[in-house]
Each structure stands twice: as C-alpha cells, then as structure tokens.
N, C-alpha and C positions, 0 to 999 in steps of 0.2 A: 237253628241260627237264636241266639240267644237276647233279650230283647230287656231295656231296659226304660219303665214310663220314671219321668225324672218328677216323685212327691217324695213328701219330704215326712207324708206317713207312711209310706211305704215301706216294707224293714226287707223285703229282697226285689230282686227284678227275673219276670220268670219265666219262662217260653208263653204263657198263656194272659195275657194282666191281669194283674189283682186289679181290682179296687181304686178309687185315688180319693180316700175322704178327701173332704173337704171338710173342717173341722174348727173353730175358735172358742172358744170360753168370753169373747167379751164385742156389746155389741156393733156391726158394720155401717150402723147407719149414718155416722158424722157427715163422709164426704159425700151422701145418697142427700141427703135436708143443704148440703152447702150449695145444690145446683140447685131446690126445688123452684129458680125464678123461669126454668123452663116447664111450658103446660106437659109435654110428655117426661120430663122428667118426675116432677112432680106428681103423675099420675102412678109413672112407677117406683119411685117411694111410695105412694098410698097402698100400693097392690102390695107388698112387701109386707108391709108393716102389718095391715089387714093377714094376710097369710101368716102372719105371727103369732097374733089374735086369735086368730080359727086356729089354729095348731096345739095353744095352749091351752087356750077350751074343747077340749075336745076328750070327750069319757069314753069312745072306743071307736075305732075304724076298722074295716073287709078291706081291705086294699090288695091287684095283680102289679107286682112293681113287674119292671124289664128294666136292663140297665146294659148300655150296650158300650164293649170298648171298642173305634177302631182305627188303624195305625198303616201308616201305608209310608213304604221307603221308594228311595229312584232305585233300589237293587230290586223289588219288587215282592223284598218280603214282607209281604202283608198280614196285618189280622184284623175279621173283623168277629167280636164274642160278644155273645148274646147272653147272657143267664135270665132269664124268669124263676120267679116265685112268687107265694102269695104271705101276706098279712093279716097279721090279728090282733089289735089289744084292748083290752079294758084295762084302767086303769084305776088302782094304781099298782102296777105288778104284776098282770095273769098277761101274757106276750105268747105269739107263734106263730114263727116265719117256716114257710116249705120253703126252702129250693132246690137246688135242679141237685142238688150231691149231698146240703146237709139238712137239717133242722133242729129251731130251735125253740121249745118252750115251758114258759113258769107258769106255777099256777098262785105265786104268791110268796112262796114259801122255799118250794124246789127247782131249781134252774136246772132245764136237762139239755145234753148238747147231744144230738145221734150225727150217725154218716155214716149211708148208704154204701152200695157197692154192693163187689165181694163181699168183704169183713161188715157186717153189720154189726155197730155197734155203738152205745151209749154210758155216757158218766151222769153224773146227779152233783149237784151242790149246791148249797144254801143262797137263794132268788137274793143278788145285790138288792140294799136297805135305802140307797137314793140315788141319784146322776148319780154322783159322785163317784161307787160302787159298783156303777153299770159300766162305768169311764175305765173305772183301774180292767174290769175285765177284758172290757175290747182291746186295750190296749197293751195288753197279756195275751189273745188269744192272735193273734197275726195268723192261723191256720184261718181264721173266714174270710177268705176273699173266695169262697168259694158260693159268701155271700155277699152284701153289698153294706158295708158297712153306714153309708151315710143316711138308707134308708131308716136302718137301725137306731141311731142317735137320736134321726128328728123327731121320729116319728118315738119314741121306743122313753129314750132317758133325755131330752131335750131338757124338762121344765127343771125349775123354774125359771131359766134362761130358755122361752121359745123367742125358737129360728133359729139360735144362735149358729148350732150347728150348719146350717144352708146360708144361712147370709151375713157373719158373721164376718166370710174371707172380702165381703161385695169392696171396691175400692170403687166406682164413681158405677151411675148410672146415666147411657149415654139417650136414653129414650126409651119410648113403649111406642104397641102400637095391636087396633084392638087385632083381634086372630078366633077365627074358630078354629073349633078342633076334636074328631071325633063325632061334630055334629050341633058339638057346647059354644054357648059364648066365651069371651074370654079374653084376657091380656097376654103383649107379648111384652116381657121388661127388655133390655140388654144394657149389656154393663162393660166394666172391666173389674175383674177382686183378686184378689193378691192366689197367687200362685201355692204359699204355705202361709196362710194367716201367723200362723207362732213367729213368720221371719220376714214380717212386711215389704223389709227395702229390696228381700230376694227376686221377686220379679213380680210381675203378669200376665194372668190370661183371658182370655174372654169368655164376658159368659151369659148365657142367655132363659130364662125364664117367660115359661107359662104359666098362667095360675085363672081355673075358676071361677067364671063372673057370679054365678050361682050361692057357693060353697066356701069364694075367699080361700078354697087350697088352692098349691100346688099342683099341675099336671103333670108339667117334665121342665127336670132343668137340664145343661147345659152348657160343661167344660171345654172352652176350644184352646187345644195347651201350643198349638202349630207353631203359633210365631216365638213363642215360649221356646220350643221342643230345640226350634229351626238353629234361636242362637245360641242355645246353652251348648248343643253341639259344633255349629263353629266354635265355639272359642274352645274348650277342649278340644278341637282339632287342632286349631293354629296352632296352642299350647306342645299340644303329640304330634304329630305331624309332622318329616321336613317336606318343601319340599321335591315333588315327582315321586313322594309313598302314595302309595292306596291309602284313597279317607275313607274315611266311613261314610255307611250310607246314609246321602239327606233323608230329612223328616217332609214329608210333603202335604202329609197329613193324621192330629193325632187329635178329639172328640171324643167325651166320656159322653153321651146322652142318659138322663135317668128319668123313666116315666113310671106314673101311676095311672092307675085306672082303677076309681073308688067303688065300689061294689054298697058298701053302707059305714054308715057311719049315727055313730050316738045309736045304734041301734043293738036289743041283747045278742048277743054272738049267740050259738049252735054250745046247747053243754056239752061238756064231755073236752068242747076244741084244747082247753089246758090240760087235760087227764098230763097227759106228756104219755101218755103207756104208748111202748115198739115193740107186740110183739116174733120174735122170730132174731129179735139184735140184745149181744152179748153186754152184757155188765160190765162197765169197766171202772177200776180207782182215778185213774187218771187221762187227760187228756192225751198225753202223747200215743195210752195207748189209742187212745179215737184214730188218732190219727195215722195212725202206724204204717197201714195200708195207701196212702196217699206217697208216703216215701220207703217202700221198701225198697222198689232197688239202689237209695240212695245210701238206706242205711242195713240193707245186706251185708256192704263191705265192712262192718262191724265184725270183730272175733274176725276176719281174714288181715292178711298177707296185703299191707300197700304195693298196688301196681307201680311199677318202676317207671319214669320218667327219667328225658332228657330234657338239661335245653341250657340256654344261655343268661349269665346273668347282664346287668348293665356293663360289666366291666370285655363281655365275651368271652367272661369264662365261661365254660362249658360242665354243669355238673348232672347228676345223677343223684333222683333220692334217694339211691342205696349205699352211693359216698359215702352221707349222715347216717349211717347206720351206729347207733349206737346213741344217738343223740332223739331226746323228743323233739317232734315236728310236729308243726302248726302251717297247714298251707290252706291259703286263704286266698281261691277263685274270686277275681276281683276285675274294675275295669274303670278306669276316670271318669265315663259316660254312667256311674249305675250311682245314683244317688246314697244309697244304702253303704256301698260298698264303701266312700270315701268317710261316710260320720261313722264310721264304723273300725277305719284307720286309727286313729288315733288309739283307742283302746290298742289294739296287738303291736302300736308302737310301743306301748307303758308296758306289754306282755314280754314286751323285747328285749326293755332296758332292764329291767327287775331282775330279770334270768340273764343279765350280761355274761356272767362268770361263769356258770352253768351248762351243762348238756344241752341246751331248750336253741333251737333255731324254730322263727317264724318264715315264710315263704308268701309271698308275693304271687298268685300266677296270675299275673295279668293276660287279661283275655282284649285288647286293643289291635286287633287284626293290622298285622301292619307298625305296628308304633316302632317310629324312629325311635334306637335308646337315646343321645345325648336331650330329644326332645323329652324323653318319660323322666329320664332324670332330674329334668329343670323344676318335671313341673309336681316329683314328689321332693323335692328342696325344700320347692316353699310349700311344703309342710308340713315340714321337720318328719317326711318317714325314711327313716334308715335300716328298715331290713330286709333282707335279700330278695331281688325278684326272680321271678324264673322267667321270659319273652317267650312270646305263641303258644300259651297254653292253652290256647282253645285245640290243640292238635292231640293234648293228653286225655283234656275232661271232660273223652267219652270213659274214657274207663273207669275217670269216678265218679261215674251216673249224674252229671251238670246238667240241670235242670234249671237252673236260677242262678245269680248271684247276691250276695255273695255265698258262698258255697263255701263253711270250714270243714276241715277236717282232723282230728285228733291223730297222731302216729307216734306208739311208742320206742321206745331204743331199741326193740325187738324188730321194726317193720311193720304190725300190726295195729290194724285203725281197731283206736277206739273209741270213737267221737266224731260222730257228724253232724251239721247246722244248717240249714237254710235259714240264713237272715241273721242279724244278729241284733238282739233285743237290748233295753237297757237293764243296768245286771248282769248281762252274760258273760263280759268281759270279767269282772270276779269269778265270776262261776269257772270261767275258763281257764286263768289262775290256778285255780285251789284244783282242776283238776290234774294242771302241769308239775305240780307239788306232787300230788300222789304219784302221776307216770315216776315221777323222776323220785318217788323210796321205794318203787316196786311194786305199788297196792293195786290194786283191782278199784276200779270206778267204780264197781256197782255190782249187785250178784242177781239172778235173774228173778228170787222170794225177797220183796218184801225193800222195792228196790223203789228210793223218792220219786217223786215229777223230774226235781232234778237232775238226773242222773242220768249215766251215759247207761244202757245196754241196747243192747238188738232185741225189739220187742217178738222175734218172729221165737225168742230162746224161752219166752212165756205160752208155750201150747201144751193143745188139751195133754190128759192121762193117757190116755188111747195110742194115740198120737207119737205119743214120749214109747208107751213100748213098742210100736213097730219100729221106733227108728235103732231104741236096742239089739233090737231081732237083728232089725237090716246090719245094724253096727256093726253085734258080738264076732267077737277074734275068734280067731280058733288058729292054738300049736303058734303061735305070735314069736315065741322064742326061737323058734325055728328060723325065722325069717331075720336076716341079718341086714342093715342099712347102711348102707356104702356111700355116704359122703361128699360127690364132686365139689363144690363150695360156688357152683358160677349163681349167678341170680340170673335169671328171662323174664319176658314179657310178654311173650306170644299167646294168642291170644287168634291162632290164625285158628280158619276153622275146614283148612282144609291143608295140612303137612304132606311131604312126602319122602317119601325114601328111594334117595340119589345117587351116586356115584361120580358127587361132581371129580375128584381127585384123579376118578382114573382107576387105583386100582383094584378095579375089583370088590371093593367092599362100599354097598350105599350107606353114604350118609342120608341122618335126619334132618328137613330143609324146612322151615317153613317162617313165615315175615310178619316182623317188627314193625312195631310204626317207625319210618324211614330206613331201615335196614332189613338183614337176610339173616337170620337163626341159624346153626352149621354145624348139630353133636356125632360126633362120631360113631362108625359100627358101633364102637365097644358102652357110647356110651359115658367116657372118662376123661371126654374133651369137648372144650360149647368153644365157638367164635364168631362172633359179630361184622356180618358183615358191610360197613356203612359204605349209604348205594350215595356217590356221590351225586350233587345240586339238590335232592333230595329236600325241602323243607324239615327242619329239625318236626321229629314228634307227628312226622307225614302220615297217615295210614297209611301204608299195598291195601287199596281196595284188590287187586285179580293178579297173578304172578305167574309164570314158567319159570323152568330152567333148562337150559337144552342149547343146541348145538346152531349157532346164527355165523353165518360166515366164517364159520370153518372152529367157532372156540368156541369154549362153554359160555352161554351167557345166559343174565337173570333178563326174563324179560315182567314189566311190570306195567302196572293201572296204578293212578295219583289221582284225588279229586278228591271236590266238598261235594253235598245233596244241596238245594233249597228246600223250605217247608211245602214247595209245590211237587217238589219230587225229581229234579229237575236236577244232571251231574253237572255242576261250576269247573274250572278249570279242568277238565279231564284229561290228560297227556301220559303219552305209550313212552316207558323207560327204556333202555339197552346199556344192560350191564356188564361188565364184565368177573367172572369168579372173585376177583379182590375188588369188589364195587367203585370201580374205576371207570365216567362216563364214557359208553359209547355211542351214546345220541339219543334226543328223544323227541317226540310226535306231539305238538298237539291237538287237541281234535274239537274240529269249528261245532262246538253247544256253547250256549245261550240259557238267561232263566227258564224258556217256555220250550226250551229244546233239550233233553238229554239222551242219554248214551247207556246201555248195557255192556261189558266188551266180553269174552271170549278170549285167554287169547293162547297161541302152541307155537311150536316152529318143527320145522319141513325143510326138506327137501321138493320143492316141488319144483325146481328148470331144471332139475338134471346137473346142474354143478359141481358137486360134491361137496358147498360148504352150510347149505342149510336157509334157512328166510327164517322169520317173523312173520308168521300170520295174526292174523287178526279179523276175528268174528263181530260184529257192534249190529249191535241192530238198534236203532234211530227210534225217537218217540218224541209226539211232542201233549204237553200235559192241559190242560184242560179243565176249570173247576167244573168240582161234583158238588152242589149242593154250597152250605154258606161259607162251613171251614177246609170242605176237606177236595183230593187233587185225583186227577184221573188220568191214567197214563192208553196213548190212543198209538197203536205201533202204524209207524211208518213207514219203514223201511226194515232188512236183513242185508248185510254187505260184508263182504271176506274182502280182508285188503291183506296184500303183500307187501310188507316193506323192504326198501335196499338195504346195502350196504350201512350209507350214513343217511339213515333215519324217514327217509323223504317214501312216499306209495306208490311204489313201481308198478301193482294191477291192483283193480280196483275191481268189484259189480257187483250192480243189487241182486242176491239169491233171491230176493224172497219178503215174504213181511217177518215174518218169524220166529228164529232160532234155536234152539236151545240147546246143544254141545257141537261140539266138536271136536277133531280128530285128522291127524298126518297119513293117510299109511301106503309108508314105504312101493318107490317100483315094481315088479316082478316081472314073469313072464306074460304081464295079458300088458302091459303097458304103465306107463311112465307109476307118476307118485297124484297121490290124490290126496284133495280134501276135502274129508264126509264130512257134510255136514246132516242133520236133526232139524229138518225147516221148512215148516207148515205141519210136519205129520207125518211127513213121508221122510225117505234117509236118501238125501242126495248126495252123487260124489261130481268135485270141478279139479279139473285139469289143467293146464298149464300147457300156451299150443296153438290154442286153439285159429281157425282164421278170423 
C-alpha cells in the first residue's frame, strides 16, 4: 500500500515514510514570548532559547541519533520505521554522518556522498561555502530520505540562525515539566507548531521536546501530526468520496520522534574521521549514478515498451495506453491525499496547455481507491486541472513498479519509456517540457556516454567493459537474415507466469491462453490471431492471481481468483470467479479473509461427483499473520481446505484435509474407482473422493 506523509518538505509519498523536516529561516519565538506570564511556559521558552545558544556555540559534536516514524491506520496497514546513525562535525565545514544506507563526509573542501548496498558508489563535489549553499544542496538531494535532514540542517548548517531549523515552526508553548531521560535530568517542553513553517496558515501539529539540564542541548524532538492528518484526510474524503463509497483508511496515529544521544561536546574528533575514504566504492560523476540502485526497478523500464493499461476517464470512457500510440505521453501517478502530488499538478497542467495543439497527452493516473468520478471532477475543477484522468490506477501501478507518488513516466510516440521520475522537484517541470519537445522532434534524450546529470538514461546502460563484452557475446546474431519477422500487430499486456496451451474452441488445436489484468488473452494455434476475453464483473485492471480453464457445469469455463495484499502478507477482497468462454459472469464466491487472515488458493476443475458436468474445485491454504520483529510479518499455517463449488457458486462440499498443501489435480474415474482430488499435503500424496459416509 502506498502511503503519503502530508509534509510540505517531502517531494514524494513513499511506502517507507521519509523524513518530515520542520524547517524555517525566521525565528519562531514570538508566540512563545507572548505567553510568558505562565511559569511553565516561561520555563519552556528559556529552555528553547538556551538550546539555540548552545547549538550556536558548539565547536564540535559527536552524537548518535535515532529517528522513528510511526503511522497507524484503521485498515491495519501500519508502519513503524526507525533509522539510526552517527553524526560528527567540527565547525567550520567538517562533517561526517553515517546513516544506515548512506554516508556524508565533508573535509572542508570536498563533500562526498556514499551509498552502500549491493552497488557501492560515491560521488564528490565541492563543500558548500555557507549555510545557504548547504540549504541549496539539501533541497536538490531528495534522495536523502535514507537519512534525517532535520539533524543535518540543525546541527551542521543552521548557524548563523541558531535553532531556526528546529524551533522556527513553533507556534505556541503550552507548558513544561521536569523530566529525567536516560538517567539525566531535563525539561520536557510541550506546544504546537506550524505544519509547514513556510505556510503558517496550512495547519498545526503538536510538538514535544526534551532538553538536557546540564548542557541545554535537545535530546528528543517529537512531532505529533495525528490530528492534522485526520483532518486533512477527512476533508479530502468529503470532496472525493460519495455517500456509500468505500472510504480511505482513517488515521489513528502519525508521530515522528527524533532522538539524539550526545557522546562528546567540543572534544577533538578522531583523526581521519573526515577523510572520506570508501575502499571498494565505485567513484561516480553524478548523484543520479550514486542513487541508481535505489530506483533500479523503476528505471529498468527505460528503453522498454511501456506496459499497456486500460482505464476509464472522468466521463466513463474506457481507453488504453496503446490507443495513444503516435503521441508523447506523460503518465503521472497521483492521489488527492498526497501533498507533493497536488503541488506538482499545476506544472503538468501548464505542460498540457503549452502543447495543446501537438501530439502530447498528460494522463493523471489517480490512485484514490474507490473515488467517485463526479467528486474527483469537482476536486480537479477547483484547482483548474483539466488533463485527462485514468481512474483506478492502483490496478496497474504495479506494472510500473510504483513505490511512491508522485511517480512520472515519460513515453515516446512509439510507446517506449524514456524517463521515470520519483517526485517532482522545483525546476523539473521545465526540464520535463524540454524533454517532451525533444521527443516530439524524434531526438534522443541522452546518450549513455557523457550524459548530463539532468538527462535521462538507464543507469544500467553504463555497464563495465567486461559486462559489455559478455553481453555482446550473449546477444551476437547468427544468420539473422534467415529469420523473417511476420508482424501480427496485436499488443498485449501478459505478465502471467503460468500460461497454458488449451483447446478452448474444441477444434482439436490448442490455443495459447494467459491472464492479463481483468481479462484472459487467447492467441490462436498458428499465432496469427489474438483476442481478449474481458471478464465481466472484475474491476478494471484488477490482476488475476490464479486461474484455470476447464469444464464446469458441462461447458468450458474460466475459473479465476482476484484479491489484493496488505503489508502483513494477507490477501484482502479474495474472490473466486467463474466465467463463460466469452467472459460472461456465471458466478462469484467471496472467500472469508481479513487483515490478519489470508489464503493461498489453487484452482482446477473435474467431474468429482460423476454427473458428467464437472465442478470447480479450490485448494485453500488458510493462514494467519503475526508480527515478526519491528517491521516484518510471518505467516502461520492454519489449515488446508478442499472446496467443491456447485453450479451456482455455492460451496457444495468442503473438508479440512491437513495443514499445508502445495499442489493438486483431479484424477478421472477409472475401473478401480471414482474420480479423486489428488493432493500433495503435509509432505505426502493423498486422494480424496466424494460419496463417503
């Protein structure tokens, strides 16, 4: 499930919430001073002023930090993510931050940013000369969600405006109390802060900070955005969703806590700490190269044909991406609850207007699950957004590896992906326009060699020479002129891992059959003809998880399973469907699953009761989910069920047959006995027949 943290500072809404910096350039003490008549408020004001002075006077610091983001929703799709690291600095200009996924090292003249993981890489640039330079650097490096920008801004680049980044958003101090933390005496200060200090009218959040009595330095800073996010989602839900529609998940908790454990203050930092040596790391020229591994799955689409999708626009007109062949297409995955998405939409509207008379189409791939079209239309009209929409985009977002929004995909007139962007930073709207112009002229956006940082290319294309040689050998053509291509012209979106050859029409020749989102794809035995069988009742672009084609009720039927998964590994909305060969709905049967109870399902058909008609049969492995560690879930097998469906979709027979089944098939009746379901269950082979007493 893709979530959004409603912060003005973020540029993309991601599955794992990124940091939510609270930063301003002007002092936020005015409101605090106004309430100085309250002793508890006055004590809080003094503590914050002392902390600002202490931060300003620091010559060096060695500290460990922990940043915890907690999000809870009423649908159980919760997230509790903690990032840890170490920060060391000596003013001026010497910095080292070691996070879980990346490191920043500045020795006063050169700044190095390194990313670990499978592909270790480092890039070097001149160290910013002043706080403004650091701020510009941060604003351009949204990839630093792996670290915590609040800490870096406050403790490294804040002077000569001490405390502004941490305290500039404070709206009011409501009280304070003495509190020991980690055995150290200190003061806990509570109050409210602007959600976006640069836009005080947007809303407020609760804050709580703890200050060390001995040093005056902050040890914890907590932002409680629960009520703000509740209100924001309720307001948007009232606009987008109609009465009776499925509502978006309600926010139960949204809290971010930054904790600092100071190791040493104004003490010499170990020699070599700021050297920035990363043995075994590949030197890169551009930040895009350093972070390429983080977005490999998305960028792997660059240079490939864009996955087709079908969707309805606000007028209920169904269309596909392939219908737009011959036009440059910008697909923007977005949602009304995603603040960065909303902020980026005017730039896309301007792009659509500028190219109104040319072969350019902007598509808003909307991910507000279950949104009512008329409500969404009103929401867009209030913001003067007129470019075409694709409703139900969550159904095809997976084929574009969408992990966070806004997620933009630029597709050329031939239907090939030419660029992918996660988030839309300031200035990138103009870059996008320039790239659209290039594609309209038939120009390439970039070449693998010498590509500028703002260009578009697949980072994987810059392979090592040895890998290129291996690729050349692997892809070397032999007598290619002896192979003639015969184009059929049909375009498909088949990602089925288990396609089959089946004789659906009874002519004695098997057709190629595979599942596509919301339909089955059938290709004739000679490969010259193809047709799509749209499955009635299945939601547009709904993936088919499991399928079977065979005789049910005396006729050839498609038996399929649809559903969706939450982050606990449980399948929700699981439904078994039975459709005629032309896609007409015969019956459907919802399975009893929820957020903590899931099912793995296998499907087949066969004549188990001997009436000569055949029945749909399901093998259902039921399981529960339990938390394993902080962020993981494990499945606990509960029972394996054998289900036989009647002609109306009701379960005619069901039996608990063991704990865990891996495969099954229907063995036809023979001279030794009736037909049987043969199941691989709990490490053995077991036959099950109908008609027992």
